[in-house]
C-alpha positions in Angstrom: 162.1 82.9 71.0 159.0 81.4 73.5 160.0 77.6 75.1 157.6 75.3 72.8 156.7 73.2 76.3 154.6 70.5 74.3 157.5 70.0 71.8 160.4 69.6 74.7 157.9 67.0 76.6 157.3 65.5 73.2 160.9 65.1 73.2 161.4 64.0 76.3 158.6 61.0 75.8 160.5 59.7 72.9 163.9 59.8 74.2 162.2 57.1 76.9 160.6 55.2 74.8 163.8 55.1 73.0 166.4 54.2 76.0 164.0 51.4 77.3 164.1 49.7 73.5 167.8 49.9 73.7 167.6 48.8 77.4 165.6 45.4 76.8 168.0 44.8 74.1 171.0 44.4 76.3 172.0 40.9 76.7 175.2 38.9 76.4 176.0 38.3 72.7 174.4 41.6 71.8 176.3 43.6 69.2 176.4 47.3 70.6 176.2 48.9 67.0 172.9 46.5 66.5 171.4 48.5 69.5 172.7 52.0 68.9 171.0 51.8 65.6 168.1 50.2 66.8 167.6 53.1 69.8 168.6 55.7 66.5 165.4 53.9 64.5 163.3 54.0 67.5 163.9 57.6 67.7 163.7 58.5 64.3 160.3 56.1 64.0 159.0 57.7 66.8 158.5 61.2 65.2 162.4 62.8 66.4 165.8 63.1 65.7 169.0 61.9 67.3 170.4 64.9 69.2 173.3 63.1 69.5 174.6 59.4 68.9 173.4 56.7 70.7 176.3 55.4 73.0 177.1 52.6 74.7 179.6 52.4 77.3 181.2 49.1 79.3 182.5 49.0 82.3 185.5 51.5 83.3 184.2 53.3 80.1 182.3 56.0 81.8 181.1 57.8 78.4 181.6 58.1 74.6 182.0 54.8 73.5 180.0 55.2 70.2 180.4 52.4 67.7 182.5 52.9 64.3 180.8 51.5 61.4 181.1 47.9 61.8 181.6 47.7 64.8 182.3 43.6 66.2 181.9 44.4 70.1 179.5 42.3 71.6 178.3 42.3 74.9 179.9 40.0 77.8 178.2 37.9 80.3 180.2 40.3 83.5 179.5 43.4 81.9 178.1 46.9 83.3 176.9 48.9 80.3 175.5 52.5 79.8 173.4 53.4 77.2 173.1 57.1 76.3 170.8 58.6 73.9 169.4 62.1 73.3 166.5 63.1 71.0 165.4 66.7 69.5 162.0 67.8 68.1 162.0 70.4 66.5 165.1 71.7 68.2 164.3 70.9 71.6 166.2 68.5 73.0 166.1 65.5 76.1 169.3 63.8 77.3 168.8 60.3 79.3 171.0 57.2 80.1 170.5 54.3 81.7 172.7 51.3 83.0 172.5 47.2 83.0 174.6 45.3 85.6 174.8 41.9 83.8 177.2 40.7 86.7 175.1 41.9 89.7 171.6 42.4 88.2 169.3 44.6 88.7 169.2 44.9 92.6 173.2 45.7 92.1 174.4 48.5 94.8 176.4 50.1 91.9 173.9 50.8 89.6 171.6 51.6 92.9 173.7 54.2 94.0 173.4 56.0 90.4 169.9 55.6 90.4 169.2 56.8 93.7 171.5 60.2 93.7 169.8 60.9 90.3 166.6 60.7 92.4 167.8 62.7 95.6 169.5 65.3 93.2 165.9 65.6 91.6 164.0 66.0 94.9 166.0 69.6 95.6 165.4 70.6 92.3 163.1 73.5 91.3 163.7 77.3 91.2 166.1 79.1 93.5 167.7 75.5 94.2 171.0 75.8 94.7 173.0 73.6 92.7 175.5 72.7 95.2 172.8 70.7 96.8 172.3 68.8 94.3 176.0 67.8 93.7 175.7 66.7 97.6 172.9 65.1 97.3 174.7 62.8 94.5 177.8 63.2 96.4 176.8 61.9 99.8 173.9 59.2 98.5 177.0 57.5 96.3 179.6 57.9 99.0 177.1 56.2 101.5 176.9 53.0 99.4 180.5 52.8 99.4 181.2 54.1 96.2 183.2 57.2 94.4 180.6 60.1 92.3 182.8 60.6 88.9 184.2 64.3 90.0 185.0 65.4 86.8 182.0 64.6 85.0 178.9 66.5 85.2 175.5 67.2 84.3 174.5 70.0 82.0 172.0 72.7 80.5 170.3 72.2 77.2 168.7 74.5 75.1 167.3 74.5 71.3 169.6 72.8 68.8 172.3 72.6 72.3 173.1 69.6 74.1 175.7 71.2 75.9 175.5 74.5 78.1 175.0 76.4 81.0 174.8 75.5 83.9 177.0 72.8 84.6 175.1 70.1 87.7 178.3 68.8 89.6 177.9 65.7 91.4 179.3 67.3 94.4 178.8 69.7 96.4 180.7 72.4 94.1 180.5 75.4 96.2 180.8 77.6 93.3 177.9 76.5 91.5 174.7 78.6 91.1 171.4 78.3 91.4 168.7 77.1 89.4 166.3 79.4 87.5 162.8 79.3 86.4 162.7 78.5 82.2 165.9 76.1 82.9 166.2 72.5 80.9 169.0 70.6 82.7 170.5 67.6 82.4 171.7 65.3 85.6 173.7 62.4 85.3 175.2 61.0 88.2 178.2 58.2 87.7 179.1 56.3 90.7 182.5 54.3 90.2 184.1 51.3 92.2 187.9 53.6 91.3 188.6 56.4 91.6 186.1 59.0 90.3 188.3 60.5 88.4 188.1 60.1 84.6 190.4 60.5 81.6 190.3 60.5 77.4 191.1 56.8 76.1 190.5 55.5 72.8 189.9 57.1 69.4 186.8 59.2 68.6 183.8 58.0 67.2 181.8 61.2 67.8 182.2 65.0 66.3 180.6 68.5 66.1 181.1 71.4 64.3 182.9 74.6 65.8 180.9 76.3 64.1 178.9 76.7 60.5 180.5 76.0 57.5 181.5 78.9 55.1 182.0 78.9 51.4 185.0 80.3 52.1 186.0 76.9 53.5 186.4 75.2 50.6 184.4 72.2 51.3 182.6 70.0 48.5 178.9 70.6 47.8 178.4 66.9 48.9 180.4 67.2 52.6 178.8 70.8 53.1 175.4 69.2 52.6 176.4 66.6 55.0 177.3 68.1 57.5 174.7 70.7 57.5 172.3 67.2 58.2 173.8 67.7 62.1 172.3 70.7 62.8 174.7 71.5 64.9 174.4 68.5 66.8 177.0 66.1 67.6 177.4 63.0 64.9 179.2 60.1 64.3 181.6 58.8 61.9 178.6 56.3 61.1 176.4 59.1 60.3 178.9 60.4 57.5 178.9 56.6 55.5 175.3 56.9 56.0 175.4 60.6 54.6 178.3 60.2 52.1 177.8 56.0 51.2 180.9 54.5 52.3 183.6 54.4 54.8 186.3 56.2 52.3 184.4 59.0 51.7 183.6 59.2 55.4 187.1 59.4 56.1 188.3 61.7 53.7 185.6 63.9 55.0 186.8 63.9 58.1 190.7 64.3 57.2 189.2 67.7 55.4 187.1 68.7 58.6 190.0 68.0 61.1 192.3 70.0 58.9 190.3 73.0 58.2 189.9 73.0 61.7 186.5 72.6 61.7 185.3 70.1 64.1 185.4 69.1 67.6 186.3 65.7 68.7 184.9 63.3 71.7 187.1 60.2 72.7 185.6 57.6 75.2 186.1 58.8 79.0 187.7 56.3 80.8 189.0 55.0 84.6 191.1 52.3 84.2 190.5 49.0 83.2 189.0 46.6 86.2 186.9 49.6 87.6 183.2 49.3 87.0 180.6 52.5 86.6 177.5 52.8 86.6 175.3 55.7 84.7 171.5 56.9 85.0 170.5 60.4 83.9 167.1 62.5 83.0 165.9 65.6 81.2 164.6 68.5 84.1 162.4 71.3 83.2 162.7 73.8 86.2 158.8 76.0 86.2 157.7 79.1 88.4 156.9 76.6 91.1 158.5 73.2 90.7 160.8 70.9 88.6 159.5 68.7 86.0 161.2 65.6 84.7 160.6 64.6 81.3 162.3 61.3 80.2 160.6 59.2 82.7 158.1 57.3 81.4 154.6 56.2 82.9 154.6 53.9 85.9 
């Protein structure tokens, strides 16, 4: 199927606009769930759909903190807050993230390390470019400012109705990394840490994705089959099931059924040790025959 670059660009503009909208709401006392809901609402207002649930990860949590329904968690004055959101337009996916450091401010060295690493990585992208060199740019930039790249998190390809696919985009100089090819769309997301730069899973999953299409022999109710079909094969949250099925009790039962039948993968929070601080910036980039186009950068 021929790529629709106009839809991909529109997806990127919506993602960047929604991310900026959410970023402006990050302040002490704000509820995480309200910001995530506002980001998803903005995506829909602009004509897109979330490619995955909006997520906000604080301090030592690198990624995948998605508020449960009714989450009372608020932002604290010294938090460093990552906001990650994705969009699809007719299945054309883009993914972007930003960080706000409420302790050290806009000039935060940790944020600068991640942001500069992303820009330096983009500067060497293009058809035939080595992802080993992309990872080297991330690694050397972050380490030059005294931090560690998170080595066991990486960027990724995106495709139609697919949020993660080949190639992996490493945050270090992985000698086995492949080269970029024309017509690839990739998400580059350097994570800079003042800890060891290695994460593990910790906490309850709020994000899920079907392993395959639901079949009649799976024996799901018509309501549950219709609900999960609304995800279009992309990740969804517990709070999405509440919205689709009407209440939390129905959502919890739905997740139990899906788990019993081994129909879903779970995505728990990804963390370093408490006390560590992590920053993340991310763009989605399209590789042309003659260069690279950042799809999720708003005009100055």
